C-alpha positions in Angstrom: -15.3 22.1 1.3 -11.8 22.4 2.8 -8.8 21.3 0.6 -7.5 19.4 3.6 -10.7 17.3 3.4 -9.8 15.8 0.0 -7.0 13.7 -1.4 -5.8 10.9 -3.7 -4.5 7.5 -2.8 -2.9 5.0 -5.2 -3.2 1.4 -4.1 -4.4 -2.1 -4.7 -7.9 -3.3 -4.0 -7.5 -6.0 -1.3 -11.1 -6.9 -0.6 -14.1 -8.0 -2.5 -16.2 -5.1 -3.7 -19.5 -5.3 -1.8 -22.6 -3.5 -2.8 -25.9 -3.1 -1.0 -29.1 -1.2 -1.7 -30.8 -0.1 1.5 -33.6 1.7 -0.5 -34.5 2.5 -4.1 -32.6 5.7 -4.3 -29.3 4.7 -2.6 -26.6 2.2 -3.5 -23.6 1.8 -1.2 -20.4 0.2 -2.4 -17.6 -0.7 0.0 -14.1 -1.9 -0.6 -10.6 -1.7 1.0 -7.4 -0.4 -0.6 -3.8 -1.0 0.5 -1.7 2.1 -0.5 1.3 1.3 -2.7 3.7 2.7 0.0 2.0 0.9 2.9 4.1 -1.0 5.3 3.3 -4.6 6.2 1.8 -3.7 9.6 -0.5 -1.0 8.0 -4.2 -1.8 7.6 -6.0 -1.3 4.3 -8.2 1.8 4.0 -11.9 1.2 3.9 -13.7 3.2 1.2 -17.3 3.9 0.6 -18.8 5.0 -2.7 -22.4 5.9 -3.4 -24.8 5.5 -6.3 -23.2 6.0 -9.8 -19.6 6.1 -8.6 -20.1 2.9 -6.6 -21.8 1.2 -9.5 -18.9 2.2 -11.8 -16.4 0.8 -9.3 -18.4 -2.5 -9.0 -18.5 -2.9 -12.8 -14.9 -1.9 -13.6 -12.7 -3.3 -10.9 -12.0 -6.4 -9.0 -9.8 -7.5 -6.1 -6.1 -7.1 -7.1 -6.6 -4.1 -9.4 -4.4 -1.1 -8.7 -6.3 2.2 -8.8 -6.0 5.9 -8.0 -8.9 6.9 -5.8 -9.8 10.5 -5.2 -11.7 10.9 -1.9 -13.2 13.2 0.6 -13.5 12.6 4.3 -16.9 12.7 6.1 -17.6 12.2 9.8 -21.1 10.8 10.6 -22.7 11.0 14.0 -25.8 9.2 15.3 -27.3 8.0 18.6 -28.0 4.4 19.5 -31.5 3.4 20.6 -30.1 3.6 24.2 -29.3 7.3 23.5 -25.5 6.9 23.4 -23.7 9.1 20.8 -21.7 7.3 18.1 -19.5 8.5 15.3 -17.6 7.1 12.4 -15.1 8.6 9.9 -15.8 7.6 6.3 -13.5 7.9 3.3 -15.8 8.6 0.4 -14.6 7.7 -3.1 -15.4 10.6 -5.5 -13.6 9.2 -8.6 -11.2 6.5 -9.7 -8.6 6.0 -12.3 -7.2 2.7 -13.4 -3.5 2.3 -12.8 -3.1 -1.5 -13.5 -5.6 -4.3 -13.8 -4.8 -7.5 -12.0 -4.1 -10.6 -14.1 -7.4 -12.3 -13.2 -9.3 -9.1 -13.8 -7.7 -8.8 -17.3 -8.8 -12.4 -18.1 -12.3 -11.8 -16.8 -12.6 -8.7 -18.9 -11.3 -10.5 -22.0 -13.8 -13.3 -21.4 -16.6 -10.8 -21.1 -15.5 -9.0 -24.3 -15.6 -12.3 -26.1 -19.1 -13.0 -24.9 -20.3 -9.5 -25.8 -18.8 -9.8 -29.3 -20.4 -13.2 -29.8 -23.8 -11.8 -28.6 -23.6 -8.8 -30.9 -22.6 -10.9 -33.8 -25.6 -13.1 -33.2 -23.4 -16.1 -32.5 -24.9 -19.2 -30.9 -22.1 -19.4 -28.3 -23.6 -20.8 -25.1 -23.3 -19.0 -21.9 -22.1 -22.2 -20.2 -18.8 -21.9 -22.1 -17.9 -18.7 -20.3 -16.1 -20.3 -17.2 -14.0 -22.5 -19.4 -13.0 -19.6 -21.6 -12.2 -17.5 -18.5 -10.0 -20.3 -17.2 -8.1 -20.5 -20.5 -7.6 -16.7 -20.4 -6.6 -16.8 -16.8 -4.0 -19.4 -17.6 -2.7 -17.4 -20.5 -2.5 -14.3 -18.4 -0.6 -16.2 -15.7 2.1 -17.3 -18.2 2.7 -13.7 -19.3 5.8 -11.9 -18.1 5.0 -10.1 -14.9 4.3 -6.4 -15.3 6.9 -4.0 -13.9 6.4 -2.8 -10.3 5.9 0.9 -9.6 9.5 1.0 -8.4 10.7 -0.2 -11.9 8.6 2.3 -13.9 10.9 5.3 -14.9 8.7 8.3 -14.1 
């Protein structure tokens, strides 16, 4: 594989993370990332991840999270039922690294951790209480001081 076929992008997830399973052996995860240095008129980059990597992305990240995505490029070709050739460039995510979780993501993860701790301790906390707990955590996260931007980080 050519070194020009691989790369890394740091950006913010700007779409919902959609996952589909066309058959038992394949899971396809799709999401869009806006690079940190993108201009206003630039479109987000669509990423595709398969199977385990896609499952990991779906479980760990949400819209608003800033991540580093290592990728490779792949060009798919096919023919329509009418016999016309078609092609599409895909940006395939091969690994991810968390740069910064969004405030809502942090609150959601905290709520999930509370529920997991309650479940493992054998607590009788009802699952119906989760949305209220998440709302409280989201409100607490929103009142926190904003995290520094990448321009303010001294490295």
